[in-house]
Biopython code that builds the backbone (N, CA, C, O; Angstrom):
import numpy as np
from Bio.PDB.StructureBuilder import StructureBuilder

atoms = [
    (1, "MET", "N", (8.895, -24.573, 44.083)),
    (1, "MET", "CA", (9.328, -23.218, 44.291)),
    (1, "MET", "C", (8.394, -22.559, 45.300)),
    (1, "MET", "O", (7.210, -22.886, 45.378)),
    (2, "LEU", "N", (8.925, -21.669, 46.034)),
    (2, "LEU", "CA", (8.122, -20.956, 47.016)),
    (2, "LEU", "C", (7.074, -20.088, 46.329)),
    (2, "LEU", "O", (7.330, -19.511, 45.271)),
    (3, "TRP", "N", (5.908, -20.001, 46.930)),
    (3, "TRP", "CA", (4.838, -19.223, 46.312)),
    (3, "TRP", "C", (5.195, -17.746, 46.244)),
    (3, "TRP", "O", (4.734, -17.041, 45.347)),
    (4, "SER", "N", (6.006, -17.270, 47.176)),
    (4, "SER", "CA", (6.382, -15.858, 47.152)),
    (4, "SER", "C", (7.317, -15.548, 45.973)),
    (4, "SER", "O", (7.219, -14.486, 45.357)),
    (5, "VAL", "N", (8.212, -16.477, 45.671)),
    (5, "VAL", "CA", (9.097, -16.292, 44.516)),
    (5, "VAL", "C", (8.287, -16.368, 43.226)),
    (5, "VAL", "O", (8.520, -15.597, 42.294)),
    (6, "GLU", "N", (7.339, -17.295, 43.175)),
    (6, "GLU", "CA", (6.487, -17.412, 41.999)),
    (6, "GLU", "C", (5.643, -16.150, 41.805)),
    (6, "GLU", "O", (5.479, -15.680, 40.679)),
    (7, "LEU", "N", (5.116, -15.611, 42.884)),
    (7, "LEU", "CA", (4.339, -14.371, 42.807)),
    (7, "LEU", "C", (5.220, -13.211, 42.342)),
    (7, "LEU", "O", (4.783, -12.374, 41.553)),
    (8, "LEU", "N", (6.453, -13.164, 42.828)),
    (8, "LEU", "CA", (7.385, -12.130, 42.402)),
    (8, "LEU", "C", (7.672, -12.243, 40.909)),
    (8, "LEU", "O", (7.765, -11.228, 40.219)),
    (9, "LEU", "N", (7.815, -13.469, 40.402)),
    (9, "LEU", "CA", (8.041, -13.659, 38.966)),
    (9, "LEU", "C", (6.832, -13.212, 38.146)),
    (9, "LEU", "O", (6.992, -12.611, 37.084)),
    (10, "TYR", "N", (5.634, -13.501, 38.629)),
    (10, "TYR", "CA", (4.432, -13.053, 37.921)),
    (10, "TYR", "C", (4.331, -11.532, 37.896)),
    (10, "TYR", "O", (3.978, -10.952, 36.869)),
    (11, "VAL", "N", (4.632, -10.891, 39.000)),
    (11, "VAL", "CA", (4.599, -9.429, 39.048)),
    (11, "VAL", "C", (5.644, -8.851, 38.105)),
    (11, "VAL", "O", (5.370, -7.891, 37.385)),
    (12, "PHE", "N", (6.837, -9.430, 38.106)),
    (12, "PHE", "CA", (7.897, -8.979, 37.206)),
    (12, "PHE", "C", (7.498, -9.200, 35.751)),
    (12, "PHE", "O", (7.836, -8.390, 34.889)),
    (13, "LEU", "N", (6.784, -10.284, 35.470)),
    (13, "LEU", "CA", (6.305, -10.575, 34.123)),
    (13, "LEU", "C", (5.319, -9.502, 33.658)),
    (13, "LEU", "O", (5.399, -9.034, 32.522)),
    (14, "ILE", "N", (4.408, -9.120, 34.519)),
    (14, "ILE", "CA", (3.434, -8.083, 34.180)),
    (14, "ILE", "C", (4.123, -6.736, 33.988)),
    (14, "ILE", "O", (3.779, -5.983, 33.077)),
    (15, "ILE", "N", (5.085, -6.437, 34.837)),
    (15, "ILE", "CA", (5.805, -5.164, 34.714)),
    (15, "ILE", "C", (6.589, -5.106, 33.412)),
    (15, "ILE", "O", (6.565, -4.081, 32.729)),
    (16, "THR", "N", (7.285, -6.181, 33.050)),
    (16, "THR", "CA", (8.039, -6.172, 31.801)),
    (16, "THR", "C", (7.121, -6.079, 30.590)),
    (16, "THR", "O", (7.477, -5.447, 29.595)),
    (17, "ALA", "N", (5.951, -6.695, 30.659)),
    (17, "ALA", "CA", (4.999, -6.581, 29.545)),
    (17, "ALA", "C", (4.515, -5.154, 29.388)),
    (17, "ALA", "O", (4.441, -4.648, 28.269)),
    (18, "LEU", "N", (4.185, -4.498, 30.488)),
    (18, "LEU", "CA", (3.715, -3.111, 30.416)),
    (18, "LEU", "C", (4.822, -2.163, 29.962)),
    (18, "LEU", "O", (4.569, -1.230, 29.200)),
    (19, "VAL", "N", (6.033, -2.398, 30.424)),
    (19, "VAL", "CA", (7.153, -1.553, 29.997)),
    (19, "VAL", "C", (7.412, -1.734, 28.507)),
    (19, "VAL", "O", (7.666, -0.756, 27.804)),
    (20, "ALA", "N", (7.353, -2.966, 28.015)),
    (20, "ALA", "CA", (7.575, -3.220, 26.589)),
    (20, "ALA", "C", (6.515, -2.539, 25.726)),
    (20, "ALA", "O", (6.801, -2.113, 24.607)),
    (21, "LEU", "N", (5.312, -2.438, 26.239)),
    (21, "LEU", "CA", (4.246, -1.779, 25.483)),
    (21, "LEU", "C", (4.357, -0.261, 25.520)),
    (21, "LEU", "O", (3.996, 0.403, 24.549)),
    (22, "GLU", "N", (4.841, 0.295, 26.608)),
    (22, "GLU", "CA", (4.823, 1.740, 26.797)),
    (22, "GLU", "C", (6.120, 2.450, 26.432)),
    (22, "GLU", "O", (6.113, 3.666, 26.240)),
    (23, "VAL", "N", (7.221, 1.735, 26.331)),
    (23, "VAL", "CA", (8.503, 2.389, 26.079)),
    (23, "VAL", "C", (8.540, 2.903, 24.632)),
    (23, "VAL", "O", (7.996, 2.269, 23.728)),
    (24, "ARG", "N", (9.182, 4.048, 24.427)),
    (24, "ARG", "CA", (9.229, 4.661, 23.096)),
    (24, "ARG", "C", (10.464, 4.229, 22.306)),
    (24, "ARG", "O", (10.454, 4.279, 21.076)),
    (25, "ASP", "N", (11.511, 3.811, 22.981)),
    (25, "ASP", "CA", (12.747, 3.400, 22.325)),
    (25, "ASP", "C", (12.625, 1.953, 21.864)),
    (25, "ASP", "O", (12.297, 1.073, 22.660)),
    (26, "LEU", "N", (12.886, 1.704, 20.588)),
    (26, "LEU", "CA", (12.730, 0.354, 20.047)),
    (26, "LEU", "C", (13.733, -0.633, 20.627)),
    (26, "LEU", "O", (13.393, -1.794, 20.854)),
    (27, "LEU", "N", (14.954, -0.192, 20.867)),
    (27, "LEU", "CA", (15.954, -1.086, 21.446)),
    (27, "LEU", "C", (15.559, -1.506, 22.859)),
    (27, "LEU", "O", (15.719, -2.669, 23.230)),
    (28, "ALA", "N", (15.053, -0.579, 23.633)),
    (28, "ALA", "CA", (14.594, -0.915, 24.983)),
    (28, "ALA", "C", (13.398, -1.861, 24.929)),
    (28, "ALA", "O", (13.276, -2.747, 25.775)),
    (29, "ALA", "N", (12.522, -1.687, 23.954)),
    (29, "ALA", "CA", (11.381, -2.590, 23.804)),
    (29, "ALA", "C", (11.836, -3.996, 23.424)),
    (29, "ALA", "O", (11.284, -4.978, 23.920)),
    (30, "ALA", "N", (12.830, -4.103, 22.555)),
    (30, "ALA", "CA", (13.338, -5.418, 22.165)),
    (30, "ALA", "C", (14.000, -6.126, 23.343)),
    (30, "ALA", "O", (13.817, -7.329, 23.532)),
    (31, "ILE", "N", (14.756, -5.390, 24.124)),
    (31, "ILE", "CA", (15.406, -5.984, 25.298)),
    (31, "ILE", "C", (14.366, -6.387, 26.334)),
    (31, "ILE", "O", (14.495, -7.434, 26.969)),
    (32, "THR", "N", (13.349, -5.573, 26.506)),
    (32, "THR", "CA", (12.304, -5.882, 27.482)),
    (32, "THR", "C", (11.509, -7.123, 27.071)),
    (32, "THR", "O", (11.139, -7.930, 27.924)),
    (33, "THR", "N", (11.246, -7.281, 25.779)),
    (33, "THR", "CA", (10.550, -8.496, 25.344)),
    (33, "THR", "C", (11.424, -9.734, 25.517)),
    (33, "THR", "O", (10.908, -10.822, 25.774)),
    (34, "SER", "N", (12.728, -9.583, 25.379)),
    (34, "SER", "CA", (13.623, -10.711, 25.642)),
    (34, "SER", "C", (13.613, -11.079, 27.128)),
    (34, "SER", "O", (13.634, -12.259, 27.476)),
    (35, "VAL", "N", (13.580, -10.081, 27.990)),
    (35, "VAL", "CA", (13.487, -10.341, 29.431)),
    (35, "VAL", "C", (12.162, -11.020, 29.754)),
    (35, "VAL", "O", (12.117, -11.944, 30.566)),
    (36, "PHE", "N", (11.074, -10.559, 29.113)),
    (36, "PHE", "CA", (9.768, -11.186, 29.288)),
    (36, "PHE", "C", (9.815, -12.665, 28.901)),
    (36, "PHE", "O", (9.285, -13.511, 29.619)),
    (37, "SER", "N", (10.445, -12.974, 27.775)),
    (37, "SER", "CA", (10.548, -14.367, 27.336)),
    (37, "SER", "C", (11.381, -15.202, 28.302)),
    (37, "SER", "O", (11.067, -16.366, 28.552)),
    (38, "PHE", "N", (12.445, -14.607, 28.846)),
    (38, "PHE", "CA", (13.281, -15.350, 29.783)),
    (38, "PHE", "C", (12.538, -15.650, 31.085)),
    (38, "PHE", "O", (12.657, -16.748, 31.628)),
    (39, "VAL", "N", (11.777, -14.683, 31.584)),
    (39, "VAL", "CA", (10.992, -14.922, 32.806)),
    (39, "VAL", "C", (9.928, -15.978, 32.548)),
    (39, "VAL", "O", (9.651, -16.808, 33.414)),
    (40, "THR", "N", (9.329, -15.949, 31.358)),
    (40, "THR", "CA", (8.373, -16.984, 30.982)),
    (40, "THR", "C", (9.043, -18.354, 30.948)),
    (40, "THR", "O", (8.453, -19.344, 31.380)),
    (41, "ALA", "N", (10.263, -18.416, 30.440)),
    (41, "ALA", "CA", (11.002, -19.679, 30.413)),
    (41, "ALA", "C", (11.280, -20.190, 31.822)),
    (41, "ALA", "O", (11.207, -21.393, 32.071)),
    (42, "VAL", "N", (11.595, -19.293, 32.736)),
    (42, "VAL", "CA", (11.821, -19.695, 34.128)),
    (42, "VAL", "C", (10.536, -20.247, 34.739)),
    (42, "VAL", "O", (10.572, -21.231, 35.478)),
    (43, "LEU", "N", (9.406, -19.618, 34.437)),
    (43, "LEU", "CA", (8.132, -20.117, 34.954)),
    (43, "LEU", "C", (7.773, -21.476, 34.350)),
    (43, "LEU", "O", (7.242, -22.337, 35.051)),
    (44, "PHE", "N", (8.051, -21.678, 33.067)),
    (44, "PHE", "CA", (7.822, -22.989, 32.461)),
    (44, "PHE", "C", (8.668, -24.063, 33.132)),
    (44, "PHE", "O", (8.191, -25.165, 33.401)),
    (45, "ALA", "N", (9.917, -23.734, 33.398)),
    (45, "ALA", "CA", (10.796, -24.695, 34.066)),
    (45, "ALA", "C", (10.328, -24.973, 35.484)),
    (45, "ALA", "O", (10.475, -26.089, 35.983)),
    (46, "GLU", "N", (9.769, -23.972, 36.127)),
    (46, "GLU", "CA", (9.251, -24.163, 37.483)),
    (46, "GLU", "C", (8.021, -25.072, 37.483)),
    (46, "GLU", "O", (7.775, -25.787, 38.455)),
    (47, "PHE", "N", (7.253, -25.045, 36.399)),
    (47, "PHE", "CA", (6.083, -25.919, 36.271)),
    (47, "PHE", "C", (6.450, -27.299, 35.752)),
    (47, "PHE", "O", (5.577, -28.072, 35.356)),
    (48, "GLU", "N", (7.748, -27.607, 35.755)),
    (48, "GLU", "CA", (8.299, -28.890, 35.330)),
    (48, "GLU", "C", (8.081, -29.180, 33.854)),
    (48, "GLU", "O", (7.994, -30.340, 33.449)),
    (49, "ALA", "N", (7.993, -28.131, 33.055)),
    (49, "ALA", "CA", (7.972, -28.252, 31.596)),
    (49, "ALA", "C", (9.322, -27.735, 31.094)),
    (49, "ALA", "O", (9.411, -26.700, 30.434)),
    (50, "VAL", "N", (10.358, -28.488, 31.430)),
    (50, "VAL", "CA", (11.721, -28.032, 31.181)),
    (50, "VAL", "C", (11.991, -27.901, 29.685)),
    (50, "VAL", "O", (12.680, -26.970, 29.267)),
    (51, "ASP", "N", (11.460, -28.818, 28.871)),
    (51, "ASP", "CA", (11.691, -28.736, 27.434)),
    (51, "ASP", "C", (11.059, -27.488, 26.829)),
    (51, "ASP", "O", (11.652, -26.850, 25.958)),
    (52, "VAL", "N", (9.871, -27.140, 27.283)),
    (52, "VAL", "CA", (9.209, -25.930, 26.800)),
    (52, "VAL", "C", (9.954, -24.694, 27.302)),
    (52, "VAL", "O", (10.115, -23.724, 26.563)),
    (53, "GLY", "N", (10.403, -24.727, 28.545)),
    (53, "GLY", "CA", (11.162, -23.612, 29.092)),
    (53, "GLY", "C", (12.480, -23.399, 28.375)),
    (53, "GLY", "O", (12.878, -22.263, 28.118)),
    (54, "PHE", "N", (13.159, -24.493, 28.051)),
    (54, "PHE", "CA", (14.423, -24.395, 27.329)),
    (54, "PHE", "C", (14.197, -23.829, 25.928)),
    (54, "PHE", "O", (14.964, -22.985, 25.465)),
    (55, "THR", "N", (13.150, -24.291, 25.260)),
    (55, "THR", "CA", (12.841, -23.778, 23.929)),
    (55, "THR", "C", (12.480, -22.301, 23.983)),
    (55, "THR", "O", (12.894, -21.529, 23.118)),
    (56, "GLU", "N", (11.717, -21.904, 24.981)),
    (56, "GLU", "CA", (11.358, -20.492, 25.129)),
    (56, "GLU", "C", (12.595, -19.649, 25.397)),
    (56, "GLU", "O", (12.708, -18.540, 24.876)),
    (57, "ALA", "N", (13.509, -20.148, 26.187)),
    (57, "ALA", "CA", (14.728, -19.390, 26.485)),
    (57, "ALA", "C", (15.592, -19.231, 25.242)),
    (57, "ALA", "O", (16.128, -18.153, 24.986)),
    (58, "VAL", "N", (15.726, -20.304, 24.474)),
    (58, "VAL", "CA", (16.590, -20.246, 23.298)),
    (58, "VAL", "C", (15.954, -19.427, 22.184)),
    (58, "VAL", "O", (16.591, -18.539, 21.619)),
    (59, "VAL", "N", (14.705, -19.724, 21.872)),
    (59, "VAL", "CA", (14.054, -19.053, 20.747)),
    (59, "VAL", "C", (13.522, -17.683, 21.149)),
    (59, "VAL", "O", (13.811, -16.686, 20.486)),
    (60, "GLY", "N", (12.748, -17.626, 22.227)),
    (60, "GLY", "CA", (12.106, -16.376, 22.610)),
    (60, "GLY", "C", (13.070, -15.325, 23.104)),
    (60, "GLY", "O", (13.034, -14.182, 22.648)),
    (61, "ALA", "N", (13.923, -15.696, 24.023)),
    (61, "ALA", "CA", (14.837, -14.712, 24.607)),
    (61, "ALA", "C", (16.113, -14.560, 23.790)),
    (61, "ALA", "O", (16.720, -13.489, 23.778)),
    (62, "GLY", "N", (16.521, -15.625, 23.109)),
    (62, "GLY", "CA", (17.788, -15.573, 22.386)),
    (62, "GLY", "C", (17.668, -15.138, 20.948)),
    (62, "GLY", "O", (18.072, -14.031, 20.591)),
    (63, "VAL", "N", (17.120, -15.997, 20.124)),
    (63, "VAL", "CA", (17.113, -15.777, 18.681)),
    (63, "VAL", "C", (16.238, -14.585, 18.291)),
    (63, "VAL", "O", (16.660, -13.733, 17.509)),
    (64, "VAL", "N", (15.033, -14.524, 18.829)),
    (64, "VAL", "CA", (14.130, -13.425, 18.481)),
    (64, "VAL", "C", (14.693, -12.092, 18.961)),
    (64, "VAL", "O", (14.577, -11.085, 18.262)),
    (65, "GLY", "N", (15.296, -12.075, 20.134)),
    (65, "GLY", "CA", (15.922, -10.844, 20.623)),
    (65, "GLY", "C", (17.053, -10.375, 19.724)),
    (65, "GLY", "O", (17.186, -9.181, 19.457)),
    (66, "VAL", "N", (17.862, -11.305, 19.262)),
    (66, "VAL", "CA", (18.960, -10.957, 18.349)),
    (66, "VAL", "C", (18.399, -10.448, 17.025)),
    (66, "VAL", "O", (18.919, -9.476, 16.477)),
    (67, "PHE", "N", (17.356, -11.077, 16.501)),
    (67, "PHE", "CA", (16.737, -10.615, 15.259)),
    (67, "PHE", "C", (16.144, -9.218, 15.415)),
    (67, "PHE", "O", (16.307, -8.375, 14.533)),
    (68, "PHE", "N", (15.457, -8.965, 16.528)),
    (68, "PHE", "CA", (14.900, -7.636, 16.770)),
    (68, "PHE", "C", (16.000, -6.578, 16.816)),
    (68, "PHE", "O", (15.878, -5.524, 16.192)),
    (69, "ILE", "N", (17.065, -6.857, 17.547)),
    (69, "ILE", "CA", (18.154, -5.892, 17.674)),
    (69, "ILE", "C", (18.852, -5.690, 16.337)),
    (69, "ILE", "O", (19.215, -4.562, 16.002)),
    (70, "ALA", "N", (19.049, -6.757, 15.564)),
    (70, "ALA", "CA", (19.664, -6.623, 14.244)),
    (70, "ALA", "C", (18.783, -5.805, 13.301)),
    (70, "ALA", "O", (19.296, -5.008, 12.516)),
    (71, "ALA", "N", (17.478, -5.991, 13.371)),
    (71, "ALA", "CA", (16.569, -5.208, 12.530)),
    (71, "ALA", "C", (16.571, -3.747, 12.930)),
    (71, "ALA", "O", (16.497, -2.873, 12.067)),
    (72, "ILE", "N", (16.655, -3.466, 14.212)),
    (72, "ILE", "CA", (16.686, -2.079, 14.679)),
    (72, "ILE", "C", (17.982, -1.397, 14.251)),
    (72, "ILE", "O", (17.977, -0.228, 13.862)),
    (73, "VAL", "N", (19.090, -2.133, 14.323)),
    (73, "VAL", "CA", (20.379, -1.552, 13.941)),
    (73, "VAL", "C", (20.411, -1.250, 12.442)),
    (73, "VAL", "O", (21.004, -0.255, 12.024)),
    (74, "ARG", "N", (19.782, -2.096, 11.636)),
    (74, "ARG", "CA", (19.813, -1.910, 10.179)),
    (74, "ARG", "C", (18.844, -0.857, 9.666)),
    (74, "ARG", "O", (18.937, -0.462, 8.504)),
    (75, "THR", "N", (17.928, -0.395, 10.485)),
    (75, "THR", "CA", (16.996, 0.637, 10.046)),
    (75, "THR", "C", (17.511, 2.006, 10.425)),
    (75, "THR", "O", (18.343, 2.150, 11.320)),
    (76, "THR", "N", (17.003, 3.015, 9.727)),
    (76, "THR", "CA", (17.383, 4.398, 10.024)),
    (76, "THR", "C", (16.128, 5.183, 10.381)),
    (76, "THR", "O", (15.011, 4.770, 10.071)),
    (77, "ARG", "N", (16.330, 6.302, 11.027)),
    (77, "ARG", "CA", (15.199, 7.140, 11.406)),
    (77, "ARG", "C", (14.857, 8.141, 10.311)),
    (77, "ARG", "O", (13.781, 8.738, 10.342)),
    (78, "GLU", "N", (15.733, 8.335, 9.362)),
    (78, "GLU", "CA", (15.519, 9.309, 8.301)),
    (78, "GLU", "C", (14.926, 8.620, 7.080)),
    (78, "GLU", "O", (15.257, 7.472, 6.782)),
    (79, "THR", "N", (14.058, 9.321, 6.384)),
    (79, "THR", "CA", (13.496, 8.790, 5.150)),
    (79, "THR", "C", (14.361, 9.214, 3.977)),
    (79, "THR", "O", (14.935, 10.302, 3.973)),
    (80, "LYS", "N", (14.447, 8.344, 2.983)),
    (80, "LYS", "CA", (15.222, 8.658, 1.787)),
    (80, "LYS", "C", (14.261, 9.077, 0.678)),
    (80, "LYS", "O", (13.216, 8.460, 0.473)),
    (81, "ASP", "N", (14.637, 10.134, -0.027)),
    (81, "ASP", "CA", (13.770, 10.638, -1.107)),
    (81, "ASP", "C", (14.030, 9.928, -2.413)),
    (81, "ASP", "O", (13.388, 10.231, -3.419)),
]
sb = StructureBuilder()
sb.init_structure("model")
sb.init_model(0)
sb.init_chain("A")
sb.init_seg("    ")
for serial, (resi, resn, name, xyz) in enumerate(atoms, 1):
    if name == "N":
        sb.init_residue(resn, " ", resi, " ")
    sb.init_atom(name, np.array(xyz, "f"), 0.0, 1.0, " ", f" {name:<3s}", serial, name[0])
structure = sb.get_structure()
């Protein structure tokens, strides 16, 4: 892969990590962490660790993202007395 594309992926990785930490909306944070995992999977595949990249894409970006979103949907903002 071209070094410029790899550098762009690293910059995007840092930006998504900072956005996931700073965003106040939980749904946006869950989506941002899924994007972070997907970019990490692309970098793993670029380093010729395709099995690790595939696992990161399926588990990190897929399953964990769905679990986060399902947990957010099932919670409420109001407390019950």
